[in-house]
N, C-alpha and C positions, 0 to 999 in steps of 0.2 A: 233225400238227404245228399244221395250220390251227385246229383245235381251241382248245390251248391257245395260240395266237398271240390267238386274238380274246379270251380275259382277261388277256395280257398287255397289251392294248392299251387296256382299259377304262378310265377315270377315276372311275369312281365306288366307293369304298371306305369302310370307318371309321365305324361309327357303334356304339354300347354299350359297357358297361364292365363288366371282370372281377369288378370290384365291383359290380357287381350294381344298376348307377346308372345308368340312361337319362341320355345327355350328347347332346340335339339338337340339332347342329353345322351349321348350313345348308353344306353346304362340298362337295357330293356331287358337283357337277360343276365343281370346280375341278379343273385337270389337276395330277398330282402335283409338275413339276417347279417349281410356282407355290404350290402350296400350303405345304410345307412351309418354313416362316420361321422358327419358333421352337420354343421346346421343348413350348409346349401342343399346339401343331397337328402335331408328333412323337408325343404321346402320344395325341392321338383315335386318329389312324391306329392307334396301336397296341393299342387298345381293340378297331378294329375287326378287328384280327388274331387279337385273344382270340373275339372272339365268332362271325366264320369257321370257327371249330374246329369248333363245332355242324354245318356241312354234312355232312365227311365223316361223321361217328356215324349220317346216316341210314341210310348204308348198310353201317356198318362190322361191325355184329353179322351184316349176311349173308353176308358173307366172310371171315367168322372162326368165331364162337363156330357160327353155323349150320352150316357145315363142320367142326366139330368133334365129338368124341361127348358134348358136352355137351347140345345144344338138336336139335330140329327142328320142321317144319311141325306144327303139330297135327293138320290134317285132312288125313290123308293121301289120304281119297278124292276131293278137290274136283279138280275138272275145270277150275277158273277159272285164268286164264294167268297171274295175279300168281301164284295157288298153286304151277303148272308151272314159274314161272321162277325160284322159291325152293326148290323141290325138284330143280331142273336143279342150283343149286349146293351142295346137300348132296351129291348122287350124285357131283361130281367132273366133269359134263359140260356145262358151261354156256357157251352158245353167245360165241363172238369179237364180238358185237353186244347183249351182256346189258345190258339199261337199268343194273339198280345197280351194274355193274363200270364202263360207262363213267362215271356221272353220281361216283364214290367218286375215280375217275380226276380229273376234272374240279374235285369241287370242293377236290382237295389242292393242284393247280396254280393255281386261282387263288388260294388266302392265300397259296402260294407267292409267287407275283408281289406279292401284298399287301408280304410282308417283303422283296422285293427293293427296294420301292421306300423301303421305310424306310432299309435300311441301305445303299442308295445314296446317299442324302439326308445321312445322317451320315458318308460316305466311308469305312464298313466292307467293304473287298471282300477276296473270297478270293484265295489266291493256290494255283492247282492245284498248282505243280512244290515250293513249299516246303510244302503239306498246313495253312494256318494263313489266319485271318482277320486284315489289316493294318489299325489304326486311322490315317485322314490327316485333318488338317484341315479341316473343313466349314465352308460359309457360312451354315449353320443358328443361330441366335443360341439358345446352349442350354450351360449348363456342363459342365464332363469329369465329376461322378458323375452328371448326368442323361442325359449319354448314353452312359456306359458302364452305367447301370440297363436304358435301354429297347434298346437293341443287345444285350447279355446276352438280356433276354428275345425280340426277336425271333430271334435266332440259336436259341435253342431250338424255337420253334414253327418254325423251318424244319426243323432238325435232325428234330422230331417226323413230320411230313411224309411226309421223305425216308425215313426210319426203316422205317415203312408200308409206304412204295411198294414200296422195294427187297426187303423180306421177303415184300411179296403176289406182285409181280411181276417179282422180278430186278432187273438193271438198267437205267434209266429215266433218261430228257433231264435232266439234269443242270443246269439254269439258275440260275445266282448272281447275275444282274445283270440290271434291265432290258433287253430286246430287242427292235429293231425287227423288224415282220413279215417283213422281207428278212432276216433274219438269223435270225430264230427255227428259218424253214422247213431250214434247212440243222444244225439240232440235233439228230443221232440218239441214238440209245439209247448211254449210258454202260455200261461194263462194273461189275458188282457190286461190284469193287474202286474205282473211282474214285468212284463212290454214296458208299460208304463212308468213304472220303476226307475226302468235303465236310460230311456226317453227325458226323466225329469233331471236324473242324476247328470246325463250329459249336460244337459243345457242348465241348471244354474252351475256345472263347470264351467259352460262357456260365457256364462253373466260374468262369472266370478274373475275372469283371467283375460278376458275378451277387452280390445279395446274400447277405452268411455270417453274417448275426445268425440265434442259436438258434430254435426255433417259440415263439412265442406268440399265444396266444389273442385278445390286444387288438390286434395286430400293425395299423399302416394298411395293411400291404402285402398282407396276408391273400390268399391265391388269386392270388398274383402267381406267374412263374416266379423260385427263389432258383437261390441256386449250388448249394444239396441237391440240390433236384429237379434240376437239370444233371446233378449226379454219381450219381443213380440213373438215370437214364436212359443215360447215357455208361456206367456198369458192365453195362446191360443189352446196350448194341452193343457194349462187350468181351465179356460172356458168349455173346452171337450168334457173335463170331469166335472161341469158342474160346481167347480170352486173361484166363484165370482169374487171375490174379495180378493184373494189370492191374486188373480188375472188384475184387477182394479188396480191393487198397488203397483204392478210392474208397469202397465198402461199408460196413470200418471205420470209417473218418470217420465217415461218415454216424452210424452204430450209436453209436459214443464223443462225438460232438464237435455234433450238430444241434440235439439239442433235443426230435427228433420220436420217438413209441413209440405202443408199443399202446396203444388205449384198454381197458376191462375189455371191455366187453359186446360181439359180434361185431354184433350188430343196430343196436349206436350206432354203427358206424362210418357206416354210411349212413341214418340218420335225418334228415330234414328239419330237424329241431329242432336239429341237432349240426354243420352243414357245417362245414365244415373243420375239423375236429377236428384235435387231436394225431397221429394217424393219417395224415391225407390231405396228400402231398405234392404233389400237380399234380390237380386237377379242371380239366375243361368247364365250364361255371357255367352256370345258368339261371336264371329268377326267375320265379314264376309271379302271376298281377293282372290278367289281361287286357291286355299291354303288349305281346303278340308276342315275349316271351322265355323264355316257359315248354315246358319237355321233353314232348315229345309221345311217349315212351317207355313208362309208364303205362298210355295206352290203347293204344297197338301190343302189350304184351305180357301186358296183363290176359284172363282168358277170353275166347272170342269165345260170343257168346249168354248173357253171364252180367246182362247189362241193368245192376243200379246194386249187384249183391250184391258185388260187389269194389271198383267204381270208376265215379263217374259217367259215365255218355257212354256206358258198356259198355268192352269190348275187342274184339282183333280175332284174340289167340288166335297171336299168332306169335312164334317164339323160344321155344316150348315144352321146358322139361325133359326131356330122355330118361326113361323111365321106371329104363334102366339105371344114368343119373345119380345118380335118387334111391334106387335100392338099394345104390350105392357109399359111402352112408354106413352108419358106424357108430352104431347102435340111440343110442351115448349123445353122439353126437356134435350140440351144439346147432343148430350150423351149418346142419343139413338144416330145421328149420323156423324158423330166422329165412330160409333163403332159398329155397325150393319151398311152396308154396301149392298146397292141392288144393280144385278145386270141383266140384261133382254128380261125373255120370260122363259129362260133355260131351267126345267126342271123347277127344283124351289125358287130360282134366283136371288137369295139372297145370301150373305158370305158376310164373316167378321173382318172387316173393314180396319179395324183397328188393332188386327195382328199382321196384317199385311205390307211391305215395303217394296219397293222395287227393287230388281235384283239383275245384274249381270249375266250369272250364270246361273240356271235353273237349282234351285234347290240350296242358295249360297247366299241368302240373306244374312245381310246387318243387325235385326232385332234381336237384344237378349230377351228373356223371357221372366219376367216378373215374377218372384216368389209373394214376396211380403212386401207391401208400400203404407204409408202412414195414413192413409184416408180407411184400410182396415184398423190402424189402431185406434182412431175415431171412433168407427162403426163396433169394433169389438169392447171396447169402454162404455158403451151407450149400451149393449147387451148385458155385459157384467154388472151396470147400476142400477138397470130394471127403467120403469116407466116415471121418469124425474121429468123438472126444467129443464138439468142440466147436460141428462140425457139426449132430451130435442135439441137442445146445441147444439151436442156433439154431428149430431143425423143432418143438421140444418148449414153446417160446413160446406158439407157433399153438395147440398142441395142447393146451395145459393153457388156454389161453382156450376153446375148443370144448367143454372137457372131459373129452377124452382122455387116457389113460395116459400115461406118457413112452416112447419108444421108449430103448433102453441096449442097449449093445452084445454086450449077452447073445443077444437077440433080431436084431439086424440086425448078422449076419456076416459076411456077403462084401458087395462093390460092387455086385451087380444088385439084394439085397433092399432095400440103402440108396436106390437111384436109384429102385426101384417104390414105395417111402416117398414120398422127396420128390414123385417127380410126382402121387403118389396126394393128399396134402398139398397141394400147388400146384393141383390139383385142384379142389377140395373148397373151401377157400379162395377162389378167384377165381372160382367160377362167375358168370357170366353176366358180366364185365367186361372181357371180347373179350381173353384172356390167355392161354386155353387152347390155340386152334391155333396163336399163336406159341411158345409153350412146346414143341407138337409139333414144330415146324420146328427148333427149336433143337437139339431132343434129339438131332440125326441127330450132331452135333458136341458136345457136351456128355456127354450120357448114353446111349451107344448101345445098351442092351438096353430103351430106350421110343421103338419104331422108328412112326413117323407111320403109315405106310401098314399095317404091320401092327395097330396099335392101331384103324385105322378098317375094318379087313375084320373084326378080328373085333366090331367094337361093331355093324356089319351085321346081323352073325349073331344079334348077341343079340336085336337089335330087331327082326327078322325076321318073327315070326310076329304082333308083337304093332304093326306100325306097317309096316315097308316090302311087306310082301304085303297088303295094302290097297290099293297105290295102283290107279289105274283100268284094266281092263283095255283092251289086253293089258300086265299088268304084268312086270316084266324077273323073272326068275329072283335066287335067290338070290348064285350063282355070276355071272353078269352083272353085280350089282350092284356086288357085290366086283372083278371084274377090272375096272373104274373107273378105280379107286386106285389109281393107279401113281405111282411119283418123277418124272414129267414134269407130271403135274394138279394137283401140290402147288403150285403158280405157278398163278397165271391167267393169261388170254388178255391180252395187251396189246388196248386196244380198238379194234376193227375199222375205225372213224371214224378214230382216229389214223393207218391204215396206208392209207386209202384214198384219203383227203383232201390228201396232202401227195404231190403230184406231183413235189418235186424231189430226194426220194431214197426209197430201200427202207429202209422202217422193220424190223428182222426180227422174225419173231411166235415165241413160246415154241413150244420144243418141245412137239408133241401137239396142238396144235390145227388 
C-alpha cells in the first residue's frame, strides 16, 4: 500500500491534451489544494488524466492479449529475461513480483489519484452506502455546465481504471478520495462487489452528466468522453455482472440515438488519417511529431529484425499473432489481411498489421488506441439478447463488412452454436485490441459454453508443435503447460511489493500464488 501512498501524495500532474494539443502550463509543482481555482485549472488537470491513460497501456497487452489465445512471444527459443518474463504471463505462471504486473498496478492507481484530486476539488463525493456520486457546492470558479462536463469525464476515467483492475486482480483497494499516508496504509482490498459498486456509481454519474450530443466529425469535443461512451462502458460492466437486461437497455439507446455507427471498410477504423471516426466511441490518443506524445506500439509489435521493411527503426516482435488465430479466419474474411501481416520466415513471421503505421522516429507513431467502438456495442447487444433473430442480425452487420455470409436460424440452431459464432466473431473483430481476454473471463457467466480454461488448454495443444515445444531446454511438456491453466490463475497476483511494504495490515494474496 505504501507504493500507492507515494503516488497519492505526489503533486506533479496534468500535461497534454486528449485533443492532441500540447498545453505547456508551468504548474507542475503546485499542490492540488492550491492549484484548482477555476475551470481552466480543472481542465488542465483533466487533460493530464487523459494523458496518463497511456501508462497502463504499456503493460496492458501483456496482461490481456498475450494471456489469451490471440498472441504469443514471437521468439520462443529466447533465453533473455524480458522474453521469459513475458512467456511466464503467456503460460499463467507469473511471479508475484512480475515487473509488468506491478507497473500496470501502479500506473492505474497513479491516475486514480489524479482523478480523485479533480473530483474532490469539485466536491463530487462517492457515497458507498447509497452507491452513488453526490455533487456539492465547490469553491472552484466554474459554471454548472463546465462542472458537469469535467466531472463526468473524470468519473468515467476512474471507472475505466477500476474496471480493468477488478477484472484482472479481483477485489482491489477502492480509493475514491485523496487520503493521507497515515490513512492509506489502513486501506485493504475491497470485495469484488464493492469495487463494482463504485464503478457503476461513477459510470451512472458520467451517463447522467456527460454530453448527449450525437456523434459529429466536426465536434469541438471529439475525442473526449461523452454520455454515449459512458453508456457503452457501463453496458459492458453490466454484461460482465450478467445483468443482461440492464446492458441491453443502454446498448439499444446507443444504437438508436447516438449517431455512432460502423465505417464502411474495416481497415479504415484504424487508419491514422481517419482518427476518431464514426465508429470510435473512446480512444486513448497519441500524437506523432517528436513532441513526446507518440505511440510506441508499432515499433514494439513490428517483426523483430525486419529492419525498415515494415517500419522505420525496426520492430521488437512482441505481441505476435498466433498461427492458430491466423487460421481461424475464413478465407473470405477481409479482416485477416487488414489485421495480420506476414514478414519473411523469421520466427513466427506474423505481426499485428492493423496496429502499425509508418513512423519518422522510432516509438513515435500516430496510432490512437481504440478502447470502445460501435462494433463492440452491436456484438455486446447480441450477447445480452441471446440467441434470437435480432441478435443474428446484429452479428451479421460486422460479418457483412468483413465479407462473410449472413448467419441464419437455419444454421444457428442451438444456443451453443450461437455462442460459438458470437465468440468467434468478437475474437476476429477485436484482435489485438486487448478485448479477447476480458471476453473469455466474462463468458463464464454470460456464455458458459465458452470456458476460458478449456479454451486456453486447447490453444496450447494447437500451438504446441510450432511454438511451445521450442522453448529453451528443459522445456515443459504439453501436459505440464496445460496444467498451469486453472481457475485460480485467471486472476493475476496482487503485486508482492504492496503486500510486503505494508507493515500495518495484512493484504491477502489471490489464491494460487
